[in-house]
N, C-alpha and C positions, 0 to 999 in steps of 0.2 A: 504493500500500500504506500502511496505517496503522501507525505505529510508536509504541509506548508510550514516552513520555519517560522518560529516566533508566533505561532497561531494555535489556538485550541479549538477543536470542532466538537459540538454537541448536537444531539437530535432533540428537538422540542417535544416534550411529552404531550403537548396540547394540539399542535398542528402538524407534526411530522417534519417541520422545517429544519434544515441544517443551520446551526447558529455558529458564528465565529467570534472568538475573543482575541484581540491582538495584544501581544506583549512585546512590542518593539517596533522597529521601522517597518513600514508597509512593504509587502512582497508583491512584485508585479503579477506573478501567476495567481496569487490569492485575490488580488483586485479584479483581474479578469474573470476569475471564477465567480466572485461575488456579484459582479455586474450581470453575468449570465443568470445566476441564481435568482436575483431579485426580479429579473424579467420573466422568469418561467415558473416561479414557485406557486404552489396552490393558493387559491383564495379560500376564505372561510368555507367550510363544508356546507353545501345546501341541506335543507331539511330532510330530503329523501335519503342522503347518505348517513345522516345521524341515526336514522332508524335501521340502517343496514350495516352492522359492524364489520362483517366479513368483506363486503365490497370496499368499505372505507379503509380497512387494513391493506387490501390489495392495491388500492390507489396510492397509499402512503409508501408501500414498498416499491411500487413502480417509479414513483417520484424520486425516491432515494437512489435507486439504481441508475436512473437517467442522470441525476446530479453527480453521482460517483463517477460514471463514465465520462462526463464532461470534465470533471476535475482531473482525471487521469490524462485526457487528451491535452488539456491546457498545461499540465505540469511536466509531461513527458520530455519535451525538448530541454527543460531546465535540468531535470535529473539525469538525462542521458548524455549531457555535454561532457566530453572527456576533460580531465584536468591537464593543463599545459605543463609539461615537465620543466623543471628548472634548467637554465642553460648549463651545459657542461663546463667544468673547469678542470685544469690539469696541474699535477705536480711535474716539474721539469727537472730531469737529471742528465748531466753529462757523465758518460761512462768511458773511461780510458781502456783501450784494448792493446795499445803498443806505444812505443816512443821511437821516433826516427831521429837519431842523434846527428848533430853537426850539419843540419840542413842549411844551405845558403839563404839568407834573408832576401837577397836580390831575386830569388826565384819565387818570392811571395809578395813583396812590396815593390812596385815599380819605382826605379830610381834609387833603391837602397844600395849601400856600400857593398862591393863585391866580396870583401873578406869577412863580413859579419856572418856569424852562424847562430843557429838556434836549435835546441832539442825539440823537434816538431812533435806536438801532441796528436796522437791518432785517437779519435773518439767517435762515438755515436751518441744519440740523445734519446732518452726515454720520456714519453709523455704519458703519465699515469692518470687516467681520467676518472672523474666522479661518475661517469656514465658506464663504467666497467670496461672501457676500451684501454688497451695498452698499446701505444703507438710508438714505433721506433722511427726516428728520422735518421736515415742512412743505416747501412747494414755492415759496414766495415769489410774486412777481408780475412780469409783464413786458408784458402786453397794453397797447397804447397807450390803449385806452378806459378802462383801470383807472388808468394812471399820469397821465392828463390832469388837470390842475388840482391835482396834489399836488406841493408844492415840494421834491421829493427830490433829493439830490445823489449823486454817485459811483454812479450806477445801472449795474448789470451784470445781464444776464440770468442768473437763478439757475443755469441749466444750465452757463453759461460759467464760473462760479466753480469748478467741479469740476476744470478744467484745472490749477489751482494745486496739486492733489495727484495729478495724473496720471490723472484719470478723465474720462469724457465722459457725456453724457446716456444713451447706450445701455448704459453699465455699471451703471446704477441698476436694482436688482432689485425694490425696494419703496419706496413712499412712504407714510409715516404722516401723515395729515392730522389735526392736533390739533383744528382747528375750521375753519369755512367762511368766515372773514373773508377779504377780498380779498388781504391781504398775506401770507396763509399758504396759500391754496388756488388762487390764480389760475394758478400755474405747473404744475399737476399734469398738464397735457397735453404737457409738454416731454419726458417720459420714456417712450419708446414701448414698452419692455419691462417696465415696472414694474407691479406689483400695488399698487393703492391701498387702504390700510387706513383706515377711518373708522368711528366709532361708528354703529351701526344707528339709534339714536334721533336722532342728528345728521342723518343722511341723510334719514330719514323726515320730520323737522320742516321742514328747509329745502327739501325738494322738495314739501311739502304745506302744512301748517297755518300756516307762517310767513307765507304770502301770503294767508291768509284774514283776514277781519275780526277784529281783536284780536291777530293774530300779530305777531311782532317779527322784522324782517329787516334792521336797521341794520348796515351794514358788509358785507352779503352782496351780491355782484355776480350779477345774473341770468344773465349768460353763463357764469359759473363753475358755477352750478347746472345749467344745460343741459349743459355739458361733462361734469360728473360723471355725469349720467344717461346720456349717450352712452357713457362709459367703462364704466358698469355694464352696458349692453346689449352691450358688446363683451367681457364676462366679465373685465374688468380691475379690478373693485372687490370687495373682501372686507369685509362688514359685521361689525363687532365687536359682540358681544352682551353689553354691560355691563362691569362693573368687574373689575379684577384678572384680566386675561386675558393669557396668554403667546401672542402672535400669531406670533412667530418665536423659535426657540431663543435664549434670552438677552435677549429684548426683551419686556417686559410693560407693558401699558397700564392706566391707572387713570382713573376718572371722579370727579366731585364738585367740580371746580374751578368749574363753572358760569359760565365766561366767556361761553360761548354756551349754547345749549339743552343740549347734551351734549358739551361739550369734553372732551378727554382729554389726559393727559400720560404720559410714558414713563419707565420704569426700565430701565437698560441695564447688562448685565454687562460689566465691563472688568477689565483686569489690576490696576487701582488700586481696585477695588471697584465698587459700584453708583452709576452716574451717573443723576441725574434731569433729564430735559429737560422743564422746566415749561411752556415756551412761554408763552402769554399768561395762563395760570392763575396766573402770578406775573410781572408785568411787569418789576420791578426788584428788585435785592437789598434795596432799602429796604422793600419790602412785607414781606419776611421779618424784617428787623432790627427794624422797628417793630410787627410783628404787625398790619399794616394790610391790609385786603382790597383787591383791585384796584378801581379806580373804575368799571369797566364789567363788571358781573356780574349774572346772573339771581338770585343768592342770596349775599349777603355772608357770612353765617354758614357756609354750605357751603364757600365759598372759603377761609375761615380754617381750617376743618377739613382741607381738602385741603393747605394749606401746612404744617400741623402733621404731617400724614401724610408729606409729602415728607421731613421731617426724620428720620422713622423709616426710610424706605426707603433714602435715600442713605447711603453709607458714611461720608461726611464732609459737613459743611455746605457747604463750598466746591464740592462736586460737585453742588449744585442749581443748574441753569443757568436764569436768567430769560429771558423772551422778547424783551426789547428794551433791555437795559442795555449801554451802551458799555463799562462796567467789565469785562465778560467778556474783552475783548481787552487789558485792563490786567492782570487777574489771571492770564491765560494768554497771555503775549506771543509764544510760539513756536508755529509757525514764523514767524508774521508775515505781512505783506502781505495783510491781510484774512482771515487764517486763524488760529484759536486751537485748539490741541489741549487738550482737557479731560482732565486726569489729576492 
């Protein structure tokens, strides 16, 4: 039975009329019902009905049933209306899976000194949602064929880093691939239940024109491309069609960084505001501080515009997270042990 909030309903013992007593603000459904009721309720019984109790009882019951049916029809749209779920928010974690020592800064920041080196931080990012989604931004690398010849230290399979915050590879619902370079895309086959999100133009270019004469495929592993095509054939890939797309509630992706043909970065809703996962569209904090484009880009001017846009999207400047800066784990030291919570 549907009950009008803040309202008490009684049946008059004298006339059979339904009576309402209101205990608060008027209810729209109740007012509509009352208007119908006052227009259709019985008038005082004629003399013939007073002498026929059975017929009078039948008419009272008929009136009650008609009134009840009208009440249900009026109130049904209000009672059946679904509740709007609260917008999803995420906890954002940077997870270290390796270190690439003594990497030249000139390969990261355009115009940097040739002899300056940095211990490059290799990381992925976990977005732990209030909606039950566990989203990885990038998947790192782990295949021996990819790691061979690269002098990386402290190497951990990207899926194994999740154990530090109580998750496993099977818990990952989505993987956002910012671009197809080996250190970001090679691990995408580690997560059996995950949907892979990649820009449609990135997918099309690196499965096609990049390998034609005049194409560019530096940093792209052939086996990773084949793995992506296979995942697509298994209906595990979602192709994102362009800039400023909300792919999951609270996660929006943007293009324009041009690190690769159609690299993307992510804006994430958190309790602290919007966090921007720049990935390699901004290698280091230094790119932002010096307003210097990344050293490896298809379009330096477009990359600078993307960095400027990140400043507008992020709620604070320190919530813009670069792709390879070890300072991330200095700025956000907790909880530690290769994990940094961005907040």
